[in-house]
C-alpha positions in Angstrom: 86.8 224.1 124.1 87.3 220.8 126.1 86.9 221.5 129.8 86.0 220.5 132.7 84.8 222.5 135.5 84.0 221.4 139.3 82.5 223.7 141.8 82.0 223.4 145.0 81.3 219.3 144.4 79.6 217.5 147.3 78.1 214.3 147.4 76.7 212.2 150.1 74.1 208.9 150.6 72.9 207.6 153.6 73.3 203.4 154.7 70.9 202.3 157.2 72.3 199.5 159.5 70.9 196.3 160.5 69.3 196.0 163.8 71.9 193.6 166.0 72.2 192.6 169.3 75.8 192.8 169.3 77.7 195.3 171.8 78.0 198.8 170.0 81.8 199.2 168.8 84.0 202.3 169.5 84.3 204.8 166.6 87.5 203.6 164.6 89.3 206.3 162.5 88.1 205.3 158.8 90.2 205.9 155.5 87.4 207.2 153.7 84.6 210.0 153.7 83.0 211.4 156.8 80.3 209.7 158.3 77.5 210.7 160.4 75.4 208.3 162.6 71.6 208.9 163.9 70.1 205.9 165.1 70.2 203.2 162.4 70.9 205.6 159.9 74.4 206.4 158.7 75.1 209.6 156.7 78.6 209.1 154.4 80.3 212.0 152.8 82.3 210.7 150.3 83.2 213.9 148.0 82.8 217.3 150.3 83.9 220.8 148.5 85.8 219.5 145.6 86.9 222.7 143.0 89.3 222.2 140.2 89.4 223.5 136.4 91.1 221.3 134.1 91.4 222.5 130.2 92.2 220.8 126.7 95.8 219.4 127.2 96.0 218.9 130.8 96.2 215.3 132.2 95.6 215.1 135.6 96.5 212.6 138.4 94.3 211.6 141.4 95.9 210.7 143.7 95.1 209.3 147.7 94.6 206.8 149.6 92.3 204.1 149.1 88.8 205.6 150.2 89.9 209.0 149.7 87.2 209.5 146.8 88.9 209.3 143.7 86.9 206.2 142.0 83.7 208.3 143.2 84.8 211.9 141.7 85.7 209.7 138.8 82.1 208.4 138.3 80.8 211.9 139.1 82.9 213.4 136.3 81.3 210.6 133.8 77.3 211.1 135.3 77.1 207.6 137.0 76.4 210.2 140.0 74.6 213.3 140.6 76.5 215.4 143.1 73.7 216.5 146.2 75.6 219.7 146.1 77.8 222.0 144.1 78.1 221.8 140.1 79.9 220.0 137.1 80.4 221.3 133.8 81.9 219.4 131.6 82.6 220.1 127.8 84.0 217.3 125.2 82.8 214.1 124.7 84.2 211.3 127.5 84.8 207.7 127.8 85.4 205.9 131.4 88.0 202.8 132.1 86.5 201.7 135.2 85.8 198.1 135.1 87.2 196.2 131.8 83.8 194.5 131.5 81.4 197.3 131.8 78.8 196.5 129.0 80.0 193.2 128.6 78.2 190.3 128.2 80.4 186.9 129.5 78.2 184.6 126.7 78.7 187.5 124.0 81.7 187.3 121.0 83.9 189.6 121.6 82.6 191.2 117.9 79.0 191.2 119.8 80.8 192.8 123.1 81.8 196.3 121.0 78.2 196.5 119.6 77.0 196.7 122.7 79.9 198.5 124.6 79.3 201.0 121.7 75.1 200.9 122.5 76.5 202.1 126.4 78.2 204.7 125.2 75.4 206.0 122.7 77.4 205.3 119.9 75.1 205.1 116.5 75.0 201.6 114.6 77.2 203.3 112.1 79.9 204.9 114.4 80.3 201.0 115.5 80.2 199.5 112.2 82.5 202.0 110.6 84.9 201.7 114.0 84.7 198.0 113.8 87.6 196.6 112.0 89.6 199.5 113.5 89.0 197.9 117.1 89.5 194.6 116.2 92.8 195.5 114.4 94.2 197.5 117.7 93.0 195.0 119.8 95.2 192.5 118.4 92.5 189.6 119.3 92.7 188.0 115.9 90.6 184.9 116.1 89.5 185.3 119.6 87.2 187.8 118.4 84.1 185.7 117.5 85.1 183.7 121.1 83.2 184.6 124.1 84.4 186.6 126.1 84.4 184.6 129.3 87.1 182.7 127.0 89.2 185.8 127.5 92.0 186.2 129.5 92.4 189.4 131.9 95.1 191.4 129.2 92.6 190.0 126.8 89.7 191.7 128.2 91.8 194.8 129.0 93.0 195.2 125.3 89.5 194.9 123.6 87.9 197.5 126.6 90.7 200.0 126.1 90.7 199.6 122.0 86.5 200.3 122.2 87.0 203.0 124.4 89.3 205.2 122.9 88.1 204.1 119.1 86.3 206.9 119.1 89.2 209.4 120.1 87.2 210.8 123.6 87.6 214.0 124.0 87.9 213.0 127.7 89.1 210.2 128.9 88.4 208.9 132.7 90.7 206.1 134.0 90.9 204.1 137.0 94.1 202.8 137.3 96.3 201.9 134.9 94.9 198.6 132.6 96.8 195.8 132.9 96.7 194.6 128.7 99.6 191.7 129.0 102.6 192.7 127.1 104.8 195.5 126.9 104.1 196.1 122.7 100.2 196.6 123.7 101.4 198.7 126.2 103.2 201.0 124.0 100.5 201.3 121.9 98.2 202.4 124.4 100.5 204.6 125.7 100.7 206.2 122.3 97.0 206.6 121.7 96.5 207.9 125.2 99.0 210.6 124.1 97.5 211.2 120.8 94.5 212.3 122.5 95.7 214.5 124.8 98.0 216.1 121.9 94.5 216.8 119.8 92.6 218.8 122.8 91.5 216.1 124.9 92.0 215.8 128.5 93.2 212.5 130.7 92.2 211.9 134.4 93.8 208.9 135.4 93.7 207.5 139.4 96.5 205.6 140.5 98.5 204.6 143.1 101.5 204.3 140.5 104.0 207.1 141.3 106.0 206.7 138.9 103.3 206.2 136.0 101.6 209.8 137.2 104.9 211.0 136.8 105.4 210.1 133.3 102.0 210.7 132.5 100.7 213.8 134.4 101.2 217.5 134.3 98.9 218.0 137.0 97.8 216.6 140.4 94.5 216.5 142.5 95.2 215.0 145.9 92.2 214.0 147.7 91.6 212.9 151.8 88.7 211.7 153.0 87.1 213.1 150.2 88.4 216.6 150.5 90.9 218.3 148.2 94.3 218.6 149.6 96.2 219.4 147.0 95.8 220.4 143.5 98.1 222.4 141.1 101.3 221.4 138.9 102.7 218.0 138.6 105.9 218.7 138.9 105.4 221.0 142.7 103.5 218.1 144.0 106.0 215.1 143.0 108.8 217.2 144.5 107.4 218.0 147.9 106.6 214.5 147.9 109.3 212.2 146.7 112.1 214.4 148.7 114.4 211.6 150.4 
């Protein structure tokens, strides 16, 4: 059974300020998490008391202003950051689209980068080889697959990244904003593949500022404000409250 369970998750880190002769600036209201200062050391609490449960078939939209903790939460869910308190429990094979060039090398060809990204994801050489042709076909990159990645446009890079990330049908797909993958036909293919992942008892967690996209895609919403949960629940209920005239 695929699921994500977050129990009172907290993530804090310390930032050390350099010495300066400048006059101390007055404290300003910040959009991000809480900052506690002691001397030249500042403790930033990016996530605080995050709790939620989602299960197979759920498509969770993460909303909130810049700095509210959406991307940080995605990275905690993927295991890039370890919570400083609380617990994250996930069950299911996960993949993520945070940075379209994650695991890619500019000098390597698209084909070689499929191998590199696969290794970063923990795939075996046999898994990579068995999916190679399907990844290339889905990306529609044709002969560009054997050119260096640095020659790719943003849209071509996104096509390859999405094709690799979803080729093994991850049971949990984590995305930070929708991919800017070029033309409408590929966008439609990507949307259908995402729908298929969810229909096959998968989970999608999508952080975005695109309200119409979230409304079309998600059945649940988690709204963050300064690293804390402001709302978690049914998407239709959230949109009804937040899109009223």
